[in-house]
C-alpha positions as CSV (number, residue, x, y, z in Angstrom):
1,X,2.8,-2.6,1.3
2,X,-0.4,-4.2,-0.8
3,X,-1.4,-1.4,-3.0
4,X,-2.7,-1.6,-6.5
5,X,-1.7,0.7,-9.2
6,X,-5.1,1.7,-11.1
7,X,-4.3,0.3,-14.9
8,X,-3.7,3.1,-18.2
9,X,-7.1,3.3,-19.7
10,X,-7.2,4.4,-23.4
11,X,-6.2,8.0,-23.7
12,X,-9.1,10.4,-24.9
13,X,-7.9,13.9,-26.9
14,X,-8.9,16.5,-24.4
15,X,-9.2,19.8,-26.1
16,X,-6.5,22.9,-25.1
17,X,-7.9,25.6,-23.3
18,X,-6.2,29.2,-23.9
19,X,-3.7,30.4,-21.7
20,X,-4.3,31.7,-18.6
21,X,-2.6,32.8,-15.1
22,X,-2.7,30.0,-12.6
23,X,-2.6,30.7,-8.9
24,X,0.9,29.8,-8.0
25,X,2.7,32.9,-6.4
26,X,6.5,33.9,-7.0
27,X,8.8,33.1,-4.1
28,X,12.4,32.6,-3.7
29,X,13.8,29.7,-4.8
30,X,15.8,27.3,-2.3
31,X,18.1,24.6,-2.1
32,X,16.8,21.0,-1.8
33,X,17.0,20.9,2.1
34,X,14.1,19.6,4.3
35,X,12.7,21.8,7.4
36,X,11.5,19.2,9.3
37,X,11.4,15.3,8.5
38,X,8.1,13.6,8.1
39,X,6.1,11.0,10.3
40,X,8.2,7.8,10.1
41,X,6.7,4.3,9.6
42,X,7.6,0.5,9.7
43,X,7.1,-2.0,7.1
44,X,7.6,-5.9,8.3
45,X,8.0,-8.5,5.5
46,X,6.9,-12.0,5.4
47,X,7.6,-13.7,2.6
48,X,5.9,-16.9,2.5
49,X,2.8,-18.4,1.6
50,X,1.0,-21.4,1.6
51,X,0.8,-21.3,-2.6
52,X,1.9,-18.8,-4.9
53,X,-1.3,-16.9,-6.4
54,X,-1.4,-16.6,-10.6
55,X,-2.0,-12.4,-10.3
56,X,0.6,-12.0,-7.7
57,X,3.7,-10.0,-8.4
58,X,4.6,-9.6,-4.7
59,X,7.9,-11.0,-3.3
60,X,6.1,-13.9,-2.2
61,X,7.6,-17.8,-1.8
62,X,5.6,-21.0,-1.3
63,X,6.7,-22.7,1.9
64,X,7.3,-26.5,2.2
65,X,7.2,-27.8,5.4
66,X,8.1,-25.6,8.6
67,X,8.3,-21.8,8.5
68,X,12.2,-21.3,9.9
69,X,10.7,-18.8,12.7
70,X,13.9,-18.7,14.4
71,X,16.3,-17.9,11.7
72,X,13.7,-15.4,10.1
73,X,13.2,-13.4,13.7
74,X,17.2,-13.5,14.2
75,X,17.5,-12.0,10.4
76,X,14.9,-9.6,11.1
77,X,16.8,-8.0,14.2
78,X,20.1,-7.9,12.3
79,X,18.5,-6.2,9.6
80,X,17.0,-3.7,12.0
81,X,19.8,-3.4,13.8
82,X,21.9,-2.0,10.6
83,X,19.6,0.8,9.6
84,X,19.3,2.2,13.4
85,X,22.0,4.8,13.0
86,X,20.1,6.5,10.2
87,X,16.7,6.7,12.5
88,X,18.3,7.6,15.5
89,X,15.8,10.0,17.7
90,X,12.7,9.4,15.2
91,X,9.5,7.6,16.4
92,X,7.8,5.3,14.7
93,X,4.0,6.2,13.9
94,X,2.5,3.1,12.4
95,X,3.8,-0.6,11.8
96,X,2.8,-3.0,8.8
97,X,3.3,-6.6,8.7
98,X,2.6,-8.0,5.1
99,X,3.5,-10.6,2.8
100,X,3.6,-13.6,1.6
101,X,1.0,-14.4,4.6
102,X,2.2,-13.0,8.0
103,X,-0.9,-15.2,9.3
104,X,1.4,-18.1,9.2
105,X,3.5,-17.0,11.7
106,X,2.8,-18.5,14.7
107,X,1.4,-16.4,18.2
108,X,4.7,-16.6,19.8
109,X,7.0,-15.6,16.9
110,X,4.4,-11.9,16.5
111,X,5.1,-11.8,20.0
112,X,9.1,-11.9,19.9
113,X,8.9,-10.0,16.7
114,X,7.4,-7.5,18.4
115,X,9.3,-7.7,21.6
116,X,12.0,-7.2,19.4
117,X,10.6,-3.9,17.4
118,X,9.8,-2.3,21.1
119,X,13.4,-3.2,22.2
120,X,14.7,-1.4,19.2
121,X,12.5,1.5,18.5
122,X,10.3,4.2,20.1
123,X,6.6,3.5,18.9
124,X,4.1,6.2,19.4
125,X,1.7,5.4,22.2
126,X,-1.3,4.9,19.5
127,X,0.5,3.4,16.9
128,X,-1.4,1.6,14.4
129,X,-0.2,-2.0,13.9
130,X,-1.7,-4.0,11.1
131,X,-1.0,-7.7,10.3
132,X,-2.1,-9.4,6.9
133,X,-3.9,-12.4,6.9
134,X,-5.4,-14.5,4.5
135,X,-8.5,-16.5,5.7
136,X,-7.0,-20.2,4.6
137,X,-4.4,-19.4,7.3
138,X,-6.3,-18.1,9.7
139,X,-7.1,-20.1,13.5
140,X,-8.7,-18.3,16.4
141,X,-6.4,-19.1,19.0
142,X,-3.5,-17.3,16.5
143,X,-5.7,-14.0,16.3
144,X,-6.2,-14.1,19.7
145,X,-2.3,-14.2,20.4
146,X,-1.7,-11.5,17.8
147,X,-4.1,-9.3,19.9
148,X,-2.4,-9.8,23.2
149,X,1.1,-9.1,21.4
150,X,-0.3,-5.4,20.4
151,X,-1.4,-5.9,16.7
152,X,-5.0,-3.6,17.0
153,X,-5.9,-3.9,13.2
154,X,-6.0,-6.7,10.7
155,X,-6.2,-6.9,6.9
156,X,-8.3,-9.9,5.6
157,X,-7.3,-10.6,2.0
158,X,-10.6,-12.0,0.8
159,X,-11.0,-11.1,-2.6
160,X,-13.9,-12.6,-3.2
161,X,-17.2,-14.5,-1.7
162,X,-17.8,-16.5,-4.9
163,X,-15.9,-19.9,-4.9
164,X,-15.7,-20.0,-8.6
165,X,-13.6,-16.8,-8.8
166,X,-11.6,-18.1,-5.5
167,X,-10.2,-21.0,-7.6
168,X,-9.8,-18.8,-10.9
169,X,-7.7,-16.5,-8.4
170,X,-5.6,-19.6,-6.9
171,X,-7.0,-18.9,-3.6
172,X,-6.6,-21.6,-1.0
173,X,-9.5,-20.6,0.7
174,X,-13.1,-20.7,0.1
175,X,-16.5,-18.4,0.6
176,X,-17.2,-20.2,3.9
177,X,-13.8,-19.6,5.3
178,X,-13.7,-16.2,4.4
179,X,-16.7,-15.8,6.2
180,X,-15.2,-17.5,9.7
181,X,-12.3,-15.7,9.0
182,X,-14.0,-12.2,9.0
183,X,-15.9,-13.2,12.4
184,X,-12.9,-14.3,14.2
185,X,-11.1,-11.2,13.2
186,X,-14.3,-9.1,14.4
187,X,-14.2,-11.1,17.9
188,X,-10.6,-9.8,18.2
189,X,-9.8,-6.7,16.7
190,X,-11.9,-3.4,16.6
191,X,-10.4,-2.4,13.4
192,X,-10.3,-4.6,10.3
193,X,-10.0,-4.0,6.7
194,X,-11.1,-6.5,3.8
195,X,-9.7,-6.5,0.5
196,X,-11.7,-7.3,-2.8
197,X,-10.7,-7.4,-6.1
198,X,-13.2,-6.9,-8.9
199,X,-12.6,-7.5,-12.9
200,X,-12.2,-11.1,-12.0
201,X,-12.3,-13.8,-14.9
202,X,-15.5,-14.3,-16.2
203,X,-17.1,-12.0,-13.6
204,X,-20.4,-9.7,-14.1
205,X,-21.2,-6.7,-12.2
206,X,-23.4,-8.5,-10.5
207,X,-21.1,-10.9,-8.9
208,X,-19.1,-8.0,-8.1
209,X,-21.6,-5.7,-6.8
210,X,-22.6,-9.6,-4.6
211,X,-19.2,-9.4,-3.3
212,X,-19.1,-5.8,-2.1
213,X,-22.7,-5.9,-0.4
214,X,-21.3,-9.4,1.5
215,X,-18.2,-7.5,2.6
216,X,-20.2,-4.4,3.4
217,X,-22.4,-6.1,5.9
218,X,-19.8,-7.1,8.5
219,X,-19.7,-3.3,9.2
220,X,-15.8,-3.3,9.3
221,X,-14.6,0.1,9.0
222,X,-12.4,-0.2,6.3
223,X,-12.7,-2.0,2.9
224,X,-9.9,-2.0,-0.1
225,X,-11.3,-2.9,-3.2
226,X,-8.7,-3.4,-5.9
227,X,-9.1,-3.9,-9.8
228,X,-7.3,-6.9,-11.2
229,X,-4.2,-6.1,-12.9
230,X,-2.1,-8.6,-15.2
231,X,1.6,-7.9,-14.0
232,X,4.7,-8.7,-15.8
233,X,6.5,-12.3,-14.6
234,X,3.1,-13.7,-13.0
235,X,1.4,-17.1,-14.2
236,X,-1.3,-14.8,-15.6
237,X,1.0,-12.8,-17.7
238,X,2.3,-15.8,-19.2
239,X,-1.1,-17.4,-19.3
240,X,-3.9,-14.3,-19.5
241,X,-7.2,-15.0,-18.2
242,X,-10.2,-13.2,-20.3
243,X,-11.3,-10.7,-18.2
244,X,-14.5,-8.1,-18.4
245,X,-13.7,-5.2,-20.9
246,X,-12.7,-1.6,-19.8
247,X,-16.5,-0.5,-20.2
248,X,-17.8,-3.5,-17.8
249,X,-14.8,-2.4,-15.5
250,X,-15.7,1.0,-15.2
251,X,-19.5,0.2,-14.5
252,X,-18.3,-2.2,-11.6
253,X,-15.9,0.4,-9.9
254,X,-18.9,2.8,-10.1
255,X,-21.4,0.2,-8.7
256,X,-19.0,-0.6,-6.2
257,X,-18.0,3.0,-4.7
258,X,-22.0,3.8,-4.6
259,X,-22.6,0.5,-2.6
260,X,-19.8,1.4,-0.2
261,X,-21.0,4.8,-0.2
262,X,-24.7,4.0,0.9
263,X,-23.0,1.8,3.6
264,X,-21.0,5.0,5.5
265,X,-17.6,4.5,3.7
266,X,-16.3,7.2,1.8
267,X,-13.8,6.5,-1.1
268,X,-10.3,8.5,-0.3
269,X,-8.0,6.9,-2.3
270,X,-8.0,5.0,-5.4
271,X,-8.8,1.7,-4.0
272,X,-9.4,2.7,-0.4
273,X,-13.1,3.1,1.4
274,X,-13.4,4.0,5.1
275,X,-15.8,4.9,7.8
276,X,-15.2,8.5,9.3
277,X,-11.7,8.7,11.5
278,X,-10.8,5.1,10.2
279,X,-8.0,5.8,7.2
280,X,-5.5,3.1,6.9
281,X,-2.6,5.7,8.7
282,X,0.5,3.8,7.3
283,X,-0.7,3.7,3.9
284,X,-1.6,7.2,4.0
285,X,1.9,8.1,5.2
286,X,3.0,6.3,2.0
287,X,0.8,8.4,-0.4
288,X,1.6,11.5,1.8
289,X,5.5,11.1,0.8
290,X,6.3,10.1,4.4
291,X,9.4,8.2,5.5
292,X,9.1,4.2,5.9
293,X,11.9,1.9,7.3
294,X,11.4,-1.5,5.2
295,X,12.8,-5.2,7.0
296,X,12.6,-8.5,5.9
297,X,13.5,-10.0,2.2
298,X,12.4,-7.8,-0.6
299,X,11.3,-5.3,1.7
300,X,12.0,-1.6,0.5
301,X,12.3,1.8,2.4
302,X,12.4,5.5,2.1
303,X,13.9,7.7,4.4
304,X,14.8,11.5,4.4
305,X,17.3,13.4,5.7
306,X,18.3,17.3,6.0
307,X,20.0,17.3,2.7
308,X,18.5,14.1,0.8
309,X,16.2,11.6,0.2
310,X,17.5,8.0,0.1
311,X,15.6,4.8,-1.4
312,X,16.6,1.0,0.2
313,X,15.6,-2.5,-1.0
314,X,16.4,-5.5,0.4
315,X,17.8,-8.7,-1.6
316,X,14.3,-10.8,-2.4
317,X,15.2,-14.4,-1.9
318,X,14.3,-15.1,2.0
319,X,17.6,-17.8,2.3
320,X,20.0,-15.0,1.0
321,X,18.0,-12.1,2.8
322,X,18.8,-14.3,6.0
323,X,22.2,-15.1,5.6
324,X,23.4,-11.9,4.4
325,X,21.4,-9.9,7.5
326,X,23.1,-11.9,10.0
327,X,26.3,-10.7,8.7
328,X,25.8,-7.9,9.9
329,X,27.9,-5.6,6.8
330,X,24.8,-4.4,4.8
331,X,25.3,-7.2,2.1
332,X,21.2,-8.2,2.4
333,X,20.9,-4.3,0.5
334,X,20.1,-4.7,-2.9
335,X,19.8,-1.6,-3.2
336,X,20.5,1.8,-1.6
337,X,20.7,5.0,-3.6
338,X,19.9,8.7,-3.3
339,X,17.1,10.2,-5.1
340,X,18.0,12.8,-7.7
341,X,16.1,16.0,-7.5
342,X,14.4,14.9,-11.0
343,X,13.1,12.2,-9.5
344,X,11.2,13.9,-6.8
345,X,8.4,15.3,-8.5
346,X,7.3,12.0,-10.2
347,X,8.0,10.1,-6.9
348,X,5.5,12.5,-5.1
349,X,2.7,12.9,-7.4
350,X,2.9,9.3,-7.8
351,X,1.8,8.8,-4.3
352,X,0.2,12.1,-3.5
353,X,-2.4,12.5,-6.4
354,X,-4.1,8.9,-5.4
355,X,-5.6,10.8,-2.4
356,X,-9.0,11.8,-4.1
357,X,-8.8,15.3,-1.8
358,X,-5.1,15.4,-2.8
359,X,-2.8,17.3,-0.3
360,X,-1.9,20.7,0.7
361,X,0.6,22.8,-1.9
362,X,2.5,22.9,1.1
363,X,3.1,19.6,1.7
364,X,5.0,19.6,-1.7
365,X,8.2,22.0,-0.7
366,X,7.7,20.3,2.9
367,X,8.5,16.8,1.5
368,X,10.8,17.1,-1.1
369,X,12.8,20.4,-0.3
370,X,11.8,21.9,-4.1
371,X,9.7,25.4,-4.5
372,X,6.8,24.2,-6.3
373,X,8.1,26.9,-9.1
374,X,10.3,24.0,-10.0
375,X,7.7,22.1,-11.2
376,X,5.5,25.2,-12.5
377,X,5.4,24.2,-16.1
378,X,3.8,20.8,-15.6
379,X,1.3,21.6,-13.3
380,X,-0.1,24.0,-16.1
381,X,0.1,21.5,-18.4
382,X,-1.9,19.2,-16.2
383,X,-4.4,21.9,-15.5
384,X,-4.7,22.7,-19.4
385,X,-5.4,19.0,-20.1
386,X,-8.3,19.2,-17.4
387,X,-6.3,16.5,-15.2
388,X,-5.4,18.8,-12.3
389,X,-7.5,21.1,-10.0
390,X,-7.4,24.9,-10.5
391,X,-7.7,24.9,-6.7
392,X,-4.6,27.1,-5.7
393,X,-4.3,25.8,-2.4
394,X,-4.4,21.7,-3.1
395,X,-2.6,19.5,-5.7
396,X,-5.2,17.5,-6.6
397,X,-6.6,15.6,-9.6
398,X,-9.6,16.4,-11.3
399,X,-12.2,13.6,-11.5
400,X,-11.3,13.1,-15.2
401,X,-7.6,13.0,-13.9
402,X,-8.3,10.2,-11.3
403,X,-10.2,8.4,-13.9
404,X,-7.0,9.2,-16.2
405,X,-4.7,8.8,-13.3
406,X,-1.4,7.1,-14.6
407,X,-1.9,9.9,-17.4
408,X,-1.6,12.5,-14.8
409,X,1.3,11.0,-12.8
410,X,3.3,10.3,-16.3
411,X,3.0,14.2,-16.7
412,X,5.6,14.8,-13.8
413,X,8.3,12.1,-15.1
């Protein structure tokens, strides 16, 4: 999945308020059992790209020559087969094909991929099926084929409409290709998301606003705007570029939010803006601590059972994953573990507090199996700091808590 965490900003001291009663009722404690399983999504990872971007810490690998589509699809089927016993009887609500650059795959490969998924899994009739695409790897015939295969939502990695910024980010497309890709997407798909980045090396507030205006002018239903962050083990981490200071980035963020609002797109998550009814259902399932099955090299998954929650991760190197997945002995797994009760509060809050409206308090027990009383002290501490809303019915960051989201989330470690 393509989500960027908001970086921790400077911590400011917050005056402590006097102790006072909080609106959490006392109820009997219960065991860590789930009464019902959450919605289930499917994530499919395509690891190859034309060139690795210097800011990218995703599991992407530059591919020289032809992509081994046949081997990849065979390994995907084997990967999925080995997980089926864990999800018998469950339906898939959303599918997200991410990368890497999934739009490097041929139309035939995507058609075979989705046919394979349908043969193994039960999909909701209106399942959201998203494919990520990069403007430098887009062809009109491919988009037509993708739509015919069942892709009903496309997410385009535009990042900027300024060639100098695209060059500094190592992107393989230019502004004209970005515009062309958007036009092709709108001709073939009703649901289109555009990805933008801000806080780029040498970027001004005016340039960031211009990127947003150009993106909004296309009238797409969804817009993702991420702040550039310097991640470990990237080229930018080794050779850090000079980026705008925090105050300028904050001003950029506020400007972009206002522009999106003026265009009818509400900010419903840290980096996501959408028209009414156009939220990214796949990502919302992540943020509401739903379940997701991940297949492909480096893919992660989270599955809930009546008495436990487990996490999975696959081998990262495409060649190793393909070889081991085909053995059908689970040797393609890099990680498989049960989450401890101590991990669940942070895991839940890490996701749920990204949503501007937060979540209903009942969702915490529903998705973790823990009573809210088990984290009462942490909740009250976050409220005393002014980071968590006093609304008794919701777990929601205050405006201050949303600004210092990393600090709020860390209180639940």
